N, C-alpha and C positions, 0 to 999 in steps of 0.2 A: 344946686341940685341938678343931677344929670338928667339927660333926656329920657332915658328908660324909666327912671324913678318918677319923673313928671307924668309920663304916659300911664304908668301903673296907678299913680294917684288919681289921674283923670278917670280912668276906667272904674276905679273903686267908687269915687264920688258919683259918677254917672249911674252906676249900678244901684247905689243907695237911693239916689233921686228917683230912679225908675221904680224901686220897691215902694218908696213912699207914695209915689203917684198911683201905683196899683192899689194899695190898700186904702188910701184915702178915697180914691175914685169909687171903689167897690162899696165901701161903707156908706158913702154919701148916696149912691144910687139905691142901696138897700134901704136907707132911711126914707128916701122919697117914696119908694114902692110900699114900704110898711105903713106910711102915712096915707096911703090910698091913692097916690098919684099914678097916672097911666103912663108907663114908659114905653118907648119905641124899641128898646133893646134890653137884654139881660144885664144885670149888674156887672158881670165879668167883662162884657163887651165895653161898657163905659170905662171899666178899669184899664183895659188894654188900650183904649183910645187915649187915656191919660198918659200911659207909658209911651205911646207913639208921639204924643205931643211933647213929651219931655226929651226923649232920646233922639228922635228924628231930626229936629232942627239943629241939635248940638253936633251930631255926626255930620250933617250937611255943611255946617260952618267949618268944621275941621277939615273935611274933604276939599272944600273950595279953597281954603287957605293953603293946604298942601299942594293943590294944583297950581295956584298962583306962584308959589315958591319954585315949583318944578319947571313950569313952562315959561314964566316971565323972569325967573331969577331973582325975585324979590326976597329980601332978607327979613322975615317976620320972626321975632323971637318965639320960641316954642312955648314959653310960660304965658305970654300974652295971648297966643292963639288958643291954648287949652283953657285959659281963664275966660276968654270970650265965649268959648263953646259952653262952659259951665254956666255962665250968666244967661245965655240963650236957653239952656236946659231948664234953669230955674224959672225963667219967664214962661217957657212952654208948660211947665208943671202947673203954674197958676192958671194959665189959659185953659189947659185940659181939665182941671178940676172945676173951673167956672162953667164949662160946657156940660157938666153932668146935670141935666135938667130934663123934665118930661118932654119938652118940644124938640129936643136934639136927637137926630138919627145917628147914633153911634155906630151901628152896624154898617150903614152906608158909608160913613166916613172911613171906617177901617177897610172896607172893600175898595174905596178909591185909593187909599194909601197902598194897598196891595197891588192894585193895577199900576200905579205909578212906579212902584218898586220893580215890577216885572218889566215895564217899559224901559226903565233905566238899565236893567240887566241886558235887555236887547240892544240898547243904544251903546253900551260899553263895547260889545263885540264890533259894532259898526265903526265907532270911533277908534278902536284899536287897529282895525284894518286900515283906516285912513292914516293913522299915526305911523304904522309900519311903512305904508306906501310913501308918505312924506319923507321919512328918514332915509329911505332907499333913494328916492329921486334926488334929494338935496345933495347927497354924496356922489351919485352917479353923474350929476351935472358937472361936478368938479373934475371927474375923470374925462368926460367928453370935451371939456375945455382944453385938456392936454392932448387927447387923441381923437381922431375922426370917428364919428358914429358910424359912417358908412364902412370904414375900414374895419371897425369892430364887428359889424354885422356880417360882412362878406369876406373878411380875411381868413386865410387858410393856415396861418402860422401863429402859434401862441408861444412867444419867447420874450418874457419880460426883460431879459438882459440886465443892464446895470441901472434900471429905473430906480431901484432902492438907493444906490449910491448917488444918483442924480438928485434925489430929494434931499440928501444930506450934504449936497454941494461938492461931491467928490467924483462927479461924472456928468456927462452930457445927456445920457439916456437916448442917444440917437439910434442905437441898434435895437431898441425895444419894439416888439411887434405884438399886438393884442388882437389877433384874429380869432373870434370865438367859434368859428365853424367846427373845428375839430372837437371842441368840448361838447357842443350841442349834438354833434353827430354821435359821439360816444354815449351821451345821455340817452338819445333816442334809440340807439341800437340795443343797449343793455336793457332799457325799459321794454322794448319790443320783445326781446327774448324772454324777459320775465313774464310778460303778459301772455305770450304763447304757451308758457308752462302753466301759469296760474288760472287763466280763464277756463280752458277746457277741463282741467282737473277739478277746479273749484266748483264749476257749474254742474259737471256730471256727478260729483260727490253730493252736491246739494239735492239734485234730482233723486239720487238713490236714497238719501236719508229721509227725504220728505215723502216719496211716493212708493218705494219698494222695501225699505229696510224694516224688519220687525221692530217692535218697541224695545225689546231687550238689546238688539244690536245697536239701535239708535242711542239708547241710554249710555252705552259703553263707548261707541265709536265717536260720537259727536264731541264729548269732552276731550278725548284723546287728540282728535283733529285740532281742536281749538288750543291745545297746549302749545302748538307751533307758534301761535301769536305771542306767547309769553317768553319765548327764548330770546335772550339778548342778541343784538345784531353782531356783536363781536364774536359770538359763538358761531353764528352762520359764516362769518368771515373766515374763522379757522377752518371750518368744514369745507368752504369753497377753495381755500388756498392749499390745504393739506390733503384733502381727499378727492374733490371733484376735479380740480385742475390737473393733477397727475393722470387721472383716468382719461380725461380729454386728450392729453398729450399722447398717451399710449394708444388710444383708439385712432387718433389722427395718424400716428405713425404706422399703424396696421394697414391703413388705406393709402399710405405713401404721401401723407400731407405733413407739412411742417406746422407745428403749433408751439406757441410760447407758454411757459408755465404761468405767466401773467397774461391772461386772455380775457376777452369780453364774454365768452360763452359760459365760463364757470360762474362768475358772479350773477349773470343773467338767470341761469338755471336755479341757483341757490336762492336768489331774490324771488323768483317765481314760487319756490317752495314756501318761502316766508310769507308770501301774500295769499297763498291758498286759503288759510283760515278766514281772512277778511271776506273774500269773495264767497266762499262756501257758506259761512255763517249767515251773512246778509242775504244771499240768494235763497238759502233755506227758509229764512223767516218770511221772505217775500212770497215764495212758492206756497208756504203753508197758509198765508193770508188770502190766497185765492179761494173764493167760496166753493164749498163742496157741491153746491147745486149745479155749478158749471160742469164739474166732472160727471156728476150723475146724469145731467142732461145729455152730455156727449156720449156716455156709455149707453143711454137709453135709445139713442139714434143708431146704435150699431157700431160705433167706433171702438177700436181696441184700446187697451190702456196706453200703449205706446203712441197711438195716433192722438189720443186725448191729451197726453203730455205735450206732444209736438205741436198740435194745432190749437189747443185751448189753453192749457196751463201756462206754457212758456210765453205765448203772446200776451196773456193777461199780466204776467209777472215781469215782462221785459223792461219796463221803465225802472223797476227796482234793481234788476240785474245790471242794467247799464250804469246806474248810480254806484253799485258795488264795484263794477269794473273800473269806473272812473276813480273811485277811492283807491283801488289798487294801483292805477297809473300814477296818481299823486304820491302814493307811498314809495313807488319804485323810483320816481324822478328825484325824490328827496333823500334817498339812501346814500350814505357816504362810506361807512365802515367796511361793508362788504367789498365795495369797489376798490378802496385803498388796499385791502389785503389780498385781493385776488386778481384785479385788473391792472394795478399799478397807477402811477401818477403822470405818465408821459402823454401829453396831447398828441394824438396820432390820428390823422384823417385817413381812414381806411374802411373798406366795406367787408374786410375779412374778420369774422368774429374770433378767429384763432390767434389774432395778434393782440398786443397790449394796447390799451387806451384808457382814457379817464373821462370823468363827467364834470358837469358844472359845479356841483356841490363840493366835489373834492378840491377843485381849484379855489373855491371860496374859502374853504377851511385853510388851505395852504397859504392863501394871501393874507388871512387875518390872524395867523398864529406865528409865534416866533418874535424875535427882536427886530421889528421892521418899523420904518418911518411911516406914520399914518398918512402923511401928505404925499407919499410916493404913488406913482401911477399903478404900481403892482398892487398895493393895498386897496386903492380906490377902485380898481378893476373888479373887486369882489362885489361892490355895490352895483356896478354896471351889469355884471352877470346875474345878480339877484333880480335886478329890474327886468331884464329880458326873460328870465325864468318865470317871474311873476306874470308877465304878459302872456307867456306861452300857456301856463296853467289856467289863467283867466280865460283865454281863448278856448281851451279845451272844455272848461266848465260851461261857457256860453253855448258852444256847439252841442254839448251833451244835453243841456236844458232844452234847446230848440228841437233836437231829435226826440227827446222824451215827450215834449208837448205835441209835436207833429204826430208821433205814434199814438198817443192817447186820443187825439182827435180822430185819427183814422180808425182806431179800434172802436171808438164810440160810435162812429158812423156805420161801420160794418155790423155792429151789434144791433143797431136800430133797424 
C-alpha cells in the first residue's frame, strides 16, 4: 500500500476513533449527571476531553517519528509508525473515557491542553529561527574555510571567477575574489532611497487619514492605498525598468548628468512606493490607538490641532511608527525582483545612485540558481552573505527595540 493511501487510512481511522470517543464520553457524562452525580463540567466538555485524549497522543507520536526520520535520518517504515500512532490513540480513548467521572475537572484539563498547544505554536517559531540560523551557519563555515572571513567582510571586489570550475576539478579558483562590501553598499543605498520615499509619504498619509480626512474620504482612499501592497513585485520591476528609469535618465541628462538605464535610484524609488502601504497602514492603526483624551486635553490647554499632532499624538505613537518603519526596512533589504530588473546584477562600489549596482539578495539568488556545483565557493558564498545579512537585520531589530524601550521610559517619565 502506498504512503498516501496509508496516510488517508490513518486519518480516517483516527477520525472515527475521535467520533467514538466524543459520543461515548458525552453519553457517559450525561448518564452520571442524570443519576444525580455532581459533575465539575458539562457533558460536552468531557466528550471533548475524550477526543483530545484520543487524537492528541496519536498526532504527537506521528510528529515525533517524522522528526526523528527528518533530523536523525532514521528509517522508520510508514506502516509501523502510523500503526503505533493508532494503538496510542486507542489507548488514549480508553483512558479518556475512564476519566469521565464526577471528581475529574474536564474543563481545566482542556484549558491546560489549549495552553500547551499555544505554547507549542510559540516554540515552533523559535525553533524555526534556530533551524534557519543553524543551516546558514553550517554552510557559511564551509565557505570561510575556503576564503578569509576578513577578506569577505572588508573586500571591495566581488568576482567569483572560475570557482565553479575549481569545485569540478577543472580550475584552481585562484582568481576568485569574494569581497562583500559592494553588495552591502548597494543594499544599503537602495534601502535608504526606498525609506526616504516611503517613510515621509507613508507617515504623512497616515496622519491625514487618521486626523484630517473625512470618513467618506478615508473609506475610499485607505483601501486604494493598501492595494499597492497586493501588486506583485515583478510588476513593480517592470514599472521601474520601463517607466521610472528612462525618466531618471532624461532628468539627469537635462541637468548635464550621466545616468545609466540600470541605476540604483529607480528601484529605490519604486521600492519606496511599494513599502508605503505597510508604513501607512500600520502607522494609521497606531495613531488611531492613541486615546482621544490626550487630544482633548491638549486642545483644552489651547494647543492647535497641528501642535497636538506634533507634540502629543506622534510622540505617543512613535514606538509603533518606528516598528512600522523597521518592517519597511526589512522588506526593502529582502527585495530582489525590482533590483534585478531595474538596477542590474553588477557588483559596483559607488556612491552615485545614477550608476548600476546590485544587492545581497540578488547575488544569493544568482549563486543558488542554475547548473552549479553546490560545493563551489560561489554557491557557498550565498550562505555567507545570508549569515551577514541575518546579523545586520538582527542588529537593526535590537537597536530599534532599545530605542523604543528608551523612548517609552522617557515618555512615561515626562507624563508623570
